[in-house]
Structures are given as C-alpha cells and as structure tokens.
LUMPA-607843 format. One record per residue (C-alpha): chain; residue number from 1; z, x, y; residue in three letters. Coordinates in nm, 2 decimals. Example, Ala and Ser with C-alpha at 12.3 -4.5 7.8 and 13.67 -1.06 7.14 Angstrom:
// LUMPA-607843
chain = A | resi = 1 | c3 = 0.78 | c1 = 1.23 | c2 = -0.45 | resn = ALA
chain = A | resi = 2 | c3 = 0.71 | c1 = 1.37 | c2 = -0.11 | resn = SER
END
This chain:
// LUMPA-607843
chain = A | resi = 1 | c3 = 7.00 | c1 = 9.61 | c2 = 10.28 | resn = MET
chain = A | resi = 2 | c3 = 7.28 | c1 = 9.64 | c2 = 10.53 | resn = LYS
chain = A | resi = 3 | c3 = 7.41 | c1 = 9.97 | c2 = 10.64 | resn = ASN
chain = A | resi = 4 | c3 = 7.77 | c1 = 9.90 | c2 = 10.74 | resn = LYS
chain = A | resi = 5 | c3 = 8.01 | c1 = 9.80 | c2 = 10.47 | resn = VAL
chain = A | resi = 6 | c3 = 8.13 | c1 = 9.50 | c2 = 10.67 | resn = SER
chain = A | resi = 7 | c3 = 7.77 | c1 = 9.38 | c2 = 10.72 | resn = GLU
chain = A | resi = 8 | c3 = 7.70 | c1 = 9.43 | c2 = 10.35 | resn = PHE
chain = A | resi = 9 | c3 = 8.01 | c1 = 9.22 | c2 = 10.26 | resn = ARG
chain = A | resi = 10 | c3 = 7.91 | c1 = 8.94 | c2 = 10.50 | resn = ALA
chain = A | resi = 11 | c3 = 7.55 | c1 = 8.94 | c2 = 10.38 | resn = TYR
chain = A | resi = 12 | c3 = 7.65 | c1 = 8.94 | c2 = 10.01 | resn = ARG
chain = A | resi = 13 | c3 = 7.89 | c1 = 8.65 | c2 = 10.06 | resn = THR
chain = A | resi = 14 | c3 = 7.63 | c1 = 8.45 | c2 = 10.25 | resn = GLU
chain = A | resi = 15 | c3 = 7.35 | c1 = 8.50 | c2 = 10.01 | resn = MET
chain = A | resi = 16 | c3 = 7.57 | c1 = 8.46 | c2 = 9.70 | resn = ASN
chain = A | resi = 17 | c3 = 7.69 | c1 = 8.13 | c2 = 9.84 | resn = ASP
chain = A | resi = 18 | c3 = 7.33 | c1 = 8.03 | c2 = 9.90 | resn = ARG
chain = A | resi = 19 | c3 = 7.23 | c1 = 8.12 | c2 = 9.55 | resn = ILE
chain = A | resi = 20 | c3 = 7.53 | c1 = 7.96 | c2 = 9.38 | resn = LEU
chain = A | resi = 21 | c3 = 7.48 | c1 = 7.64 | c2 = 9.58 | resn = ASN
chain = A | resi = 22 | c3 = 7.11 | c1 = 7.62 | c2 = 9.52 | resn = SER
chain = A | resi = 23 | c3 = 7.15 | c1 = 7.37 | c2 = 9.24 | resn = GLY
chain = A | resi = 24 | c3 = 7.00 | c1 = 7.60 | c2 = 8.98 | resn = PHE
chain = A | resi = 25 | c3 = 7.28 | c1 = 7.61 | c2 = 8.73 | resn = ARG
chain = A | resi = 26 | c3 = 7.16 | c1 = 7.92 | c2 = 8.54 | resn = ASP
chain = A | resi = 27 | c3 = 7.25 | c1 = 8.14 | c2 = 8.84 | resn = PHE
chain = A | resi = 28 | c3 = 7.61 | c1 = 8.01 | c2 = 8.82 | resn = ASN
chain = A | resi = 29 | c3 = 7.63 | c1 = 8.09 | c2 = 8.45 | resn = LYS
chain = A | resi = 30 | c3 = 7.52 | c1 = 8.45 | c2 = 8.50 | resn = PHE
chain = A | resi = 31 | c3 = 7.75 | c1 = 8.50 | c2 = 8.80 | resn = PHE
chain = A | resi = 32 | c3 = 8.04 | c1 = 8.36 | c2 = 8.59 | resn = ALA
chain = A | resi = 33 | c3 = 7.96 | c1 = 8.60 | c2 = 8.30 | resn = LEU
chain = A | resi = 34 | c3 = 7.93 | c1 = 8.89 | c2 = 8.54 | resn = ASP
chain = A | resi = 35 | c3 = 8.27 | c1 = 8.81 | c2 = 8.71 | resn = ASN
chain = A | resi = 36 | c3 = 8.44 | c1 = 8.78 | c2 = 8.38 | resn = LYS
chain = A | resi = 37 | c3 = 8.32 | c1 = 9.12 | c2 = 8.26 | resn = ALA
chain = A | resi = 38 | c3 = 8.52 | c1 = 9.29 | c2 = 8.53 | resn = TYR
chain = A | resi = 39 | c3 = 8.86 | c1 = 9.13 | c2 = 8.49 | resn = ILE
chain = A | resi = 40 | c3 = 9.16 | c1 = 9.30 | c2 = 8.32 | resn = ASP
chain = A | resi = 41 | c3 = 9.13 | c1 = 9.31 | c2 = 7.95 | resn = GLY
chain = A | resi = 42 | c3 = 9.17 | c1 = 9.59 | c2 = 7.70 | resn = ALA
chain = A | resi = 43 | c3 = 9.04 | c1 = 9.80 | c2 = 7.99 | resn = LEU
chain = A | resi = 44 | c3 = 9.19 | c1 = 9.75 | c2 = 8.33 | resn = PRO
chain = A | resi = 45 | c3 = 8.96 | c1 = 9.61 | c2 = 8.61 | resn = ALA
chain = A | resi = 46 | c3 = 8.96 | c1 = 9.95 | c2 = 8.79 | resn = LYS
chain = A | resi = 47 | c3 = 8.82 | c1 = 10.12 | c2 = 8.48 | resn = THR
chain = A | resi = 48 | c3 = 8.55 | c1 = 9.85 | c2 = 8.45 | resn = LYS
chain = A | resi = 49 | c3 = 8.46 | c1 = 9.88 | c2 = 8.81 | resn = GLU
chain = A | resi = 50 | c3 = 8.43 | c1 = 10.26 | c2 = 8.78 | resn = LEU
chain = A | resi = 51 | c3 = 8.21 | c1 = 10.21 | c2 = 8.47 | resn = MET
chain = A | resi = 52 | c3 = 7.99 | c1 = 9.97 | c2 = 8.67 | resn = GLY
chain = A | resi = 53 | c3 = 7.97 | c1 = 10.23 | c2 = 8.94 | resn = LEU
chain = A | resi = 54 | c3 = 7.85 | c1 = 10.50 | c2 = 8.71 | resn = ALA
chain = A | resi = 55 | c3 = 7.59 | c1 = 10.27 | c2 = 8.56 | resn = ALA
chain = A | resi = 56 | c3 = 7.47 | c1 = 10.15 | c2 = 8.91 | resn = SER
chain = A | resi = 57 | c3 = 7.42 | c1 = 10.51 | c2 = 9.02 | resn = MET
chain = A | resi = 58 | c3 = 7.22 | c1 = 10.59 | c2 = 8.71 | resn = VAL
chain = A | resi = 59 | c3 = 7.01 | c1 = 10.28 | c2 = 8.76 | resn = LEU
chain = A | resi = 60 | c3 = 6.98 | c1 = 10.38 | c2 = 9.13 | resn = ARG
chain = A | resi = 61 | c3 = 7.09 | c1 = 10.05 | c2 = 9.29 | resn = CYS
chain = A | resi = 62 | c3 = 7.25 | c1 = 10.12 | c2 = 9.62 | resn = ASN
chain = A | resi = 63 | c3 = 7.37 | c1 = 9.76 | c2 = 9.67 | resn = ASP
chain = A | resi = 64 | c3 = 7.54 | c1 = 9.78 | c2 = 9.33 | resn = CYS
chain = A | resi = 65 | c3 = 7.68 | c1 = 10.13 | c2 = 9.41 | resn = ILE
chain = A | resi = 66 | c3 = 7.84 | c1 = 10.00 | c2 = 9.73 | resn = LEU
chain = A | resi = 67 | c3 = 7.98 | c1 = 9.69 | c2 = 9.57 | resn = TYR
chain = A | resi = 68 | c3 = 8.14 | c1 = 9.89 | c2 = 9.28 | resn = HIS
chain = A | resi = 69 | c3 = 8.28 | c1 = 10.15 | c2 = 9.52 | resn = ILE
chain = A | resi = 70 | c3 = 8.43 | c1 = 9.87 | c2 = 9.73 | resn = ASP
chain = A | resi = 71 | c3 = 8.58 | c1 = 9.69 | c2 = 9.43 | resn = ARG
chain = A | resi = 72 | c3 = 8.70 | c1 = 10.02 | c2 = 9.27 | resn = SER
chain = A | resi = 73 | c3 = 8.89 | c1 = 10.11 | c2 = 9.58 | resn = ILE
chain = A | resi = 74 | c3 = 9.02 | c1 = 9.75 | c2 = 9.60 | resn = GLU
chain = A | resi = 75 | c3 = 9.15 | c1 = 9.80 | c2 = 9.24 | resn = GLU
chain = A | resi = 76 | c3 = 9.33 | c1 = 10.12 | c2 = 9.34 | resn = GLY
chain = A | resi = 77 | c3 = 9.07 | c1 = 10.39 | c2 = 9.26 | resn = ALA
chain = A | resi = 78 | c3 = 9.14 | c1 = 10.72 | c2 = 9.43 | resn = THR
chain = A | resi = 79 | c3 = 8.89 | c1 = 10.96 | c2 = 9.59 | resn = GLU
chain = A | resi = 80 | c3 = 8.93 | c1 = 11.19 | c2 = 9.30 | resn = GLN
chain = A | resi = 81 | c3 = 8.86 | c1 = 10.91 | c2 = 9.04 | resn = GLU
chain = A | resi = 82 | c3 = 8.55 | c1 = 10.82 | c2 = 9.24 | resn = LEU
chain = A | resi = 83 | c3 = 8.43 | c1 = 11.18 | c2 = 9.25 | resn = TYR
chain = A | resi = 84 | c3 = 8.48 | c1 = 11.21 | c2 = 8.87 | resn = GLU
chain = A | resi = 85 | c3 = 8.28 | c1 = 10.88 | c2 = 8.82 | resn = THR
chain = A | resi = 86 | c3 = 8.01 | c1 = 11.01 | c2 = 9.05 | resn = PHE
chain = A | resi = 87 | c3 = 8.00 | c1 = 11.33 | c2 = 8.84 | resn = ASN
chain = A | resi = 88 | c3 = 7.95 | c1 = 11.13 | c2 = 8.52 | resn = ILE
chain = A | resi = 89 | c3 = 7.66 | c1 = 10.94 | c2 = 8.68 | resn = ALA
chain = A | resi = 90 | c3 = 7.51 | c1 = 11.27 | c2 = 8.79 | resn = LEU
chain = A | resi = 91 | c3 = 7.54 | c1 = 11.42 | c2 = 8.44 | resn = ILE
chain = A | resi = 92 | c3 = 7.40 | c1 = 11.12 | c2 = 8.27 | resn = VAL
chain = A | resi = 93 | c3 = 7.12 | c1 = 11.05 | c2 = 8.53 | resn = GLY
chain = A | resi = 94 | c3 = 7.03 | c1 = 11.39 | c2 = 8.64 | resn = GLY
chain = A | resi = 95 | c3 = 6.90 | c1 = 11.52 | c2 = 8.97 | resn = SER
chain = A | resi = 96 | c3 = 6.73 | c1 = 11.18 | c2 = 9.05 | resn = ILE
chain = A | resi = 97 | c3 = 7.09 | c1 = 11.05 | c2 = 9.11 | resn = VAL
chain = A | resi = 98 | c3 = 7.15 | c1 = 11.30 | c2 = 9.40 | resn = ILE
chain = A | resi = 99 | c3 = 7.02 | c1 = 11.07 | c2 = 9.68 | resn = PRO
chain = A | resi = 100 | c3 = 7.25 | c1 = 10.80 | c2 = 9.55 | resn = HIS
chain = A | resi = 101 | c3 = 7.54 | c1 = 11.04 | c2 = 9.52 | resn = LEU
chain = A | resi = 102 | c3 = 7.49 | c1 = 11.11 | c2 = 9.90 | resn = ARG
chain = A | resi = 103 | c3 = 7.49 | c1 = 10.74 | c2 = 9.96 | resn = TYR
chain = A | resi = 104 | c3 = 7.80 | c1 = 10.69 | c2 = 9.74 | resn = ALA
chain = A | resi = 105 | c3 = 8.00 | c1 = 10.96 | c2 = 9.92 | resn = VAL
chain = A | resi = 106 | c3 = 7.90 | c1 = 10.82 | c2 = 10.26 | resn = GLU
chain = A | resi = 107 | c3 = 8.01 | c1 = 10.47 | c2 = 10.17 | resn = LYS
chain = A | resi = 108 | c3 = 8.33 | c1 = 10.59 | c2 = 9.99 | resn = MET
chain = A | resi = 109 | c3 = 8.43 | c1 = 10.77 | c2 = 10.31 | resn = ASP
chain = A | resi = 110 | c3 = 8.35 | c1 = 10.46 | c2 = 10.52 | resn = GLU
chain = A | resi = 111 | c3 = 8.56 | c1 = 10.23 | c2 = 10.30 | resn = ILE
chain = A | resi = 112 | c3 = 8.86 | c1 = 10.47 | c2 = 10.29 | resn = PHE
chain = A | resi = 113 | c3 = 8.84 | c1 = 10.51 | c2 = 10.67 | resn = ARG
chain = A | resi = 114 | c3 = 8.84 | c1 = 10.13 | c2 = 10.70 | resn = GLU
chain = A | resi = 115 | c3 = 9.13 | c1 = 10.10 | c2 = 10.46 | resn = LYS
chain = A | resi = 116 | c3 = 9.34 | c1 = 10.38 | c2 = 10.63 | resn = ASN
chain = A | resi = 117 | c3 = 9.28 | c1 = 10.22 | c2 = 10.97 | resn = ALA
chain = A | resi = 118 | c3 = 9.42 | c1 = 9.89 | c2 = 10.85 | resn = GLY
chain = A | resi = 119 | c3 = 9.76 | c1 = 10.06 | c2 = 10.75 | resn = LYS
END
C-alpha cells in the first residue's frame, strides 16, 4: 500500500496494466464490468463514486477508499459531500469504521491540497 496519493496512482496504474496484460481474459471482463458500473446513467458518476466510497469504508478497504475519494473529487464532489458520505459509512459500519474515517479525511485533504495547488 502506498502512502502518497501520487504513489498510489502510479502503483495502481502499473499493476492494473500488468494484470490486464497478463493474458488471463477473465480479469479484463471483471475490470470492464467494474468500469461500466461507475459511468453516468440514471445516477450520475459522482453519485456512484460516493456510493462506492461508502461501501469501501464499511468494507474497510483503504485502497478502495482512496480510489473512490480521488474519483469522487475528479467527478466534482465537494468536501461537504464527502463528509456526508463518510457519515453514512460510519452510521452503517459503526465504530470499526473510525480508523478508516481518519484515513479518508487525511487522503481527502491531500487530494484537495493537490487540486488547489494546480489552479
């Protein structure tokens, strides 16, 4: 697991490329299905990413949390929308989500700092 968001993005891209180019076609099928689930439809992509974020927090997957925070912000999520999503995860998952809430807030802050520095 990488600590910096930029390191995580690079690692994720590198390993996804390795997996998708392994020749094992079932991986490609799953990745395509996963990608399709998050595109605009009856629900906008931002809403779907926020839903993925809440589920990832309840499932306690920090890589997933970081990915969905990054994508949610890319889709236009605000800090307040992220806080409300974090709260839903906390309500659904209970106190075991608190360490992941800390992680989520840290990574959200890092991504917003990066985004604001690029303006």
